N, C-alpha and C positions, 0 to 999 in steps of 0.2 A: 687959642686952639689946642686941644689935647691930642698928643701923639697917640697913634694906634698902639694898643698893647703889644709887646714883643712876644713872638713865638718863632721858633726855628722854621726855616723853609723845609718843605718836603712832606708835611702833613702827618708826621709820625706822632705817637703819643708823647706829650710833653710833661716831664716830671720836674717840678720846681722843688728844690731842697733848700731850706733856710737853716744855716749854721754849718760851719766847716769843722766842728768838733768830731769826736769819735763817731757819733751816730750818723751825722751828715756825710762825713768823708767815706766811711765804710759802706754806706748805702750807695754813694756815687760809684765807688769801685765795683760794687756788686752788679751794677747796671751797665758795666763797660761793654758787655757783649749782647745786651738786650736790644730789641728793636724799638728803642725809645731815644728821645733827646732829653738831656739833663741840663738844667740850669741851677748851679750851686751859688747861693747868695750868702754873703757874710759881711759884717761891718769891718772886719779886719782882713788882712791879705795873707793870713797864715793859719795853719792847723796847729793848735796848741796841745801839747802833751801836758795837760794840767797837773797830773800827779807829781811832776818833777819841778813845779814852780818854786818850791821851797829851796831847791838846790841852786836856782838862779839867785834867789834872795840872799843866800848864804855863801855865794861865790865859788861854788864847785863847778857849775856849768854856765855857759853863756846862753843868752836867749835864743841864739840861732840853732843850738843843738836840740831844743825842744819845741821850736816854732818855725818849721820850714815853710817856705812860700807855697800857698795852695796852688797857684798857677804852675809852679815847677813840679809839684807832685802829680798833677793831672795833665801835664803837657802832652803826654802820649795817648790820652783817652779821647778819641775822636768825637765821641758823642756827648762830651761834657763841655759846658760853657761856664766859666767862672766870672762872677760879678761881685765887685766890691761896692757895698752900699748898705745903708741902714734901712731895715724894713720898718716903714712907718704906718702901713695899713695892709690889712688882708680882708678881702670880701669873698666869703666862701660861696655866696650865691652867684656872683658874677665870675667867680674863679679868677680873681685878679689880685696880684701882689704888687704893692707900690713901694719903691725904694727911693732913698735920697742920698746923694753924696755931694756935699757942698751945695752949689746952686743947681745941680742936676737932679731932676726927678724923672723916674722912669717906671712904667708899669709892665708887668709880665703876666701873660695868660697861661694858665696851667690846665692840664687834664687830671693830674694827681699832684697833691701837695704833701711834702714831708716837712714837719716843723720840728727842728732839732736845735733850737736856739740856746739851750743850756740854762744855766742859773747863775745868779749873782749871790753875794754874801747876804745873809739875813741877820739883822740885828734885833729881831723879835719885837718890832715896833719902836725901837730906840735908834732910829736912823741917824740921829745926831752923834752917836758914838763913832760913826765912820770917819769923821775928820780927825779924831784922836787915836783911833785904833783901826787902821785900814785892814781890809781883808786881803785875800790872795787868790784872785780869780782870773788875773790877766797878766801879761808881760809887764804892763805899766805898773800894776800893783807890786809885782816882785822887785822891779827896779827901784820903786819908791821905798820899799821896805829895806832893800840893801842900803840905800842912802841913809835911811833912818838908823839902821843898826850901826853902820860904820860911823855915822855922824855922832852917835852917842859916845863911842870910844874917843873920837877926836875931841869932843867937847870936854870929856873927863880929863884929857891930857892937859887942857888949859885951865881947869878948875882948881882952885885952892880951898874951896869950902867943902869940908868932909861930908856934910849932910847933902849938899847939892851933888857932889860926886857920887854918893851912894844912890841918889835918885837917877842920875844919868846911867849908872851901871846896873840898874834893875830893869830887867826885861820881863814883861808879862805877856804870856800867850794864853788866850781864852779859847778853850775848846780842846778836849783830850781825845779827839778822833785821830785818824791816821795823819792828817796834815799837821795838827797841833803837836802830836807826839814827835813826828819827824823833824819839825822845825825846832822844837825845844831841844832835842838831842843835838842838832847841828849848831845851835847857838852855844850850847855847853862845850862842844868840841872846838868851836872858834875861840871861846874865851880861855880854855885850858890848854889848847894845843896850837892852833893856828897863829894866834896873836901873841904867843908867849915871847917876851923879851923885846917886843916892838915899840913899847911905850916907856918913857923914862920916868914919868911922874906917878905912875901907879901900876899895879899888877893886874893885867886883864883877867886873871883867874879869880879876882875878887868880885867879879860880876855875879849878880844873882839872876837866875832864870827861874821864873815861877810859872807853873802850868795850872790853870784854873778850869774846873768843870763842875757843872751841877749834878752830873751823874755820880753814882757811888763807886765807879771803877774807871780805869783807863781803858780805852778801846772797847766799849761795850759790845759791839757786834762780834768781837773775837772770842768771847767767852771769858769766864773768870780766871782760868789758869793762865792764858796768854796775857790777859790784862794785868795780872799780878806780876808776871815775868817782865812785861814792858815797864811797869812802874819801878820795879827793882833796878832795872838797867838804867832808867832815867835818874833815879836817886844816886846810883853809883857814879854817874857822870856829874853829879852836883846839882841836878834839877830839883827844885822844891815842888812837890805835887800836892795840890789842895783840891780835894774832891768834895762833893756835896756842897759846892760853893757857887751860888748864883750871882752873877755880876748885876749890880743894881745901878751903877753909875760909872761913866768914864768921862774924864775931863782932861784938860791940858796937862795936868801934873800928876794925875793919880787914877787908880782903879778902886772902886769900892765893891765889896761882895758881901753876901749874906749867907750864913751857914743854914742849910736846910735841917740840921739836927737841933740847933738851939736858938735859931733866929738872931744870933749875934752878928754884928757887922764889923768889918775891918776894912781899913783903907791902906792900900799899897801905893807909895809914892814912886812913880816911874816915868821916865822920859819916853821910852819906846814900848808901845802897846800894840799887840797884833791880834786880830780877831779871826778865829777859824771855827766858830761855833754855829753851824747851821747855814742853810741855803734857801734862797727864794727863787722860784722859777721865773723865767723871763715874762714880762708883761704881755708878750705875744700869746701866751697860754690863755690868759683871761679873754683876750680879744677873740681868739678862735672859739673858746668854750661858750662865750655869750652868744655867738652867732649859730653855734651848733646845738644850743639848748641844754647845755650841761653846766654844772657849777664846779669851779676849781676848789681845791682844799686850802687849808690854812697856809700852806707853803706855795700856793699859786700853781700847783700841779693839776693837770687836766685828767679826769677819769676817762679811760679809753676802753673800747670794746676788746674782746679777745683777739681780734685781728689788728689791734692798735689804731683802728680808725676812731673817729669821734662822732658820737651821736648817730644821726641818720645819714651822715655824710661818709659814704664808703670811699670817697676819693681824697679825704683829708686824714692825715696820720700825725700823731704826736708821739715822739720817742725820747729816750734818754732822761735827763734830769727833769724834763717838763711833764712826763707822764706819770699817772698814778694807776698802778696795775698790780694786784696781788701783793701789795706791800714790798715791791722790789726796791732795793736801795739805789741811790743815785751814784752809781760807780761806772767806770769806763766799760766794763764788760756788759753791763745791761744795755748801754747805749750801742755798743758794737753789735751785739746779737740782735737787738731790735731793729737797727738800721739794715742789717743784712736780711732779716726776716721780711721786712716790708719790701725791700728791693727784689727779693726772690719772688714774692707774690706778684709784684708789678711786671716783672720780666715774663712770668708765666702767663699772665693775663694779656700781655702784648702779643703773645703767641697763640691766643685764642681760648685760654682757660677761663671759665666764667668766674666772676668775682665772688659769687656766693659759695664757692667751693673752698674758700680759705680755711685752713686749719688754725686752731688757736695757737698763739705764741707761747712757747715754753722756754723758760730761761734755764740754762745749764750753769750752775754755780761752779766756777773754776777756782774759787777760793779767795781769800783776802790776805794781804800782807802789808807790813809796815816796817821800815828800817828805823832802828833806834840810834845807831851810830855805825861807824865802820866796824865790820866783822860781827855785827849784831843786828838781828831782825827777828820778827815774829811772823809766822806764816800759818794760815789755817786752810787746809785743803780737805773739805768735807769733815770727816772725823779725825783726820790726821793733823797733828799740831807739831810744828817744827820751830825751834828757837836757835839763837846763837849764830855761829859761823855758817852752819849748813843753811839756816834760814836766810842769811845774808847772801849766800851764793844763789839760792833760788830767786831771791828778790832781784839780783843783778841780771840773771838770765831772762826772767819774765819781762823786765823793763827794757832790756836791750831788744827783745823780740818785737815789742810793740812800738818802739821808736820808728819813725818813718824815714827811710833812706839809709843806704849803706854808710855814707859819710857821717851822719849823725850817730849811728850805732858805733862806728869806729872811734870817733872823737870822744864820745861819752865813755866808752870802755877805757880809753887811754886816761881820761880825766879821773875816773873812779880808781883805776889802778895806781896812778900817781898819788891820789889823795890817801890811799891806803898805806903807802910807804913813806910819804913825805907830809910834813905838817903844813906845807905851803898851799895856798889856793890862788889861782891865777885869774880869777874873775871878780876881784874885790874893788874894781874901779867904780867910782861914782862921778856923776857929771852934774852940772848946774841944771840941766834939763830934768834929771831925776830928782833933784832937790826941790824942784817946783812942779810937783806931780799932781795930776788931776785925779780925784777919786771918782767912784761910781756915782756920787751925788752931784758931780759937776762943780765941786769946790776946788779952789786953788789954794794950796798950802805952801807957805815959804818955810822950808825946813833948814834954811841956812842959819848961821850963827845969830842968835839973839832974836829970832822971829818965829815963834811957835803959833801965833794967832792966825787962824785961817782968814784969807781974803775972800769975801763973798763975790761970786761971779753970777752972771745971768744963768739960770738953770737951763742946761742944754740937754737934759736927760730925754732920751728917746726910747722907743721900743727896742729891745735887743734883737740881734739878728745874726 
């Protein structure tokens, strides 16, 4: 016997939101005073500040600072109900969302649906790269990468073969966007500053950090001037930047790339490889698009109407990394503004405004920024470009502002302050659980000493949520 789909008592308009990232959380907050009931569904129990994942991976922040509990965030919002579960089906005709958590399956009836399930790492059709070069889209990813990074140095301490030690101390980051640039910079700081003098059999500063990208410049969306500035700062830190270089293979021991200039191929022998080149929207996007009569793009993003609804379904909205609209980038500000825009429309319609009076969504670009190292960042605010120490201060201010919760802002500010005056990092602990980390493909890898070969598990991949 199938349980009756859940909807809150009282008969108010029921908004179901899938995903507790920036889009989903800000939409929920915006509906706090609206005459609606909100059910927020996510497969995790936290809101993730994804732009700072690299700082968890490199030991500056703990996971708690960037991933507070969703229930705690929304505990004072009376019209919001938080559900932990993986969305396994959506029926836009019946207006039903189905979730699963372990052996528990439950359905939810909605009047309006906001799908903000985000995106995963894209390997451009080479998904087998994931087991050797994990991406960084979740707390699990960041903790696994921390274990791999620290594990490389620990193995180098025990290694007496110069060639093998060189492989262990060669770190390859694929993708020269903000995440790749920030991660490469932090790896260089770890090798040259944080770990200085901590190993007796080798000098951590001998580590090689290589940043690969098929584009002709670092940070393409930032423009040529800031891209050149970022590259100079990285090279000053000791990072080797290889542009016009497309990765053709990643395996257990190496990365192979091809130059777009002369088609020459080169192989880099490396133990720790990290992928930050491209994203793929949640499979929920295609599920919704197929039912709404539209086609997703190559990245799985859903084309949306000017009011961010899908096809002829004015009650179904797709936002954030999952939407394709006016070539907007997949950044936090797009998700935040889209979530708030949809929420404002739904709140107004709950008060009687007709749905056909919605104005088109307009994105206000508040700029882009990336930190290269302590005291150095690049910032683009419209036509204004800021670099160096001033850019770093702006980066600190903006990221503190968007962290959720006073405690997280306070602790992060203290951590950044200490990191700027001390070479120590207090979040470099790794555990056996992190060393046996599950990737997005449902593979289990044993990263403990002597076991690089993935152990195949039953594929448990589900739709994102």
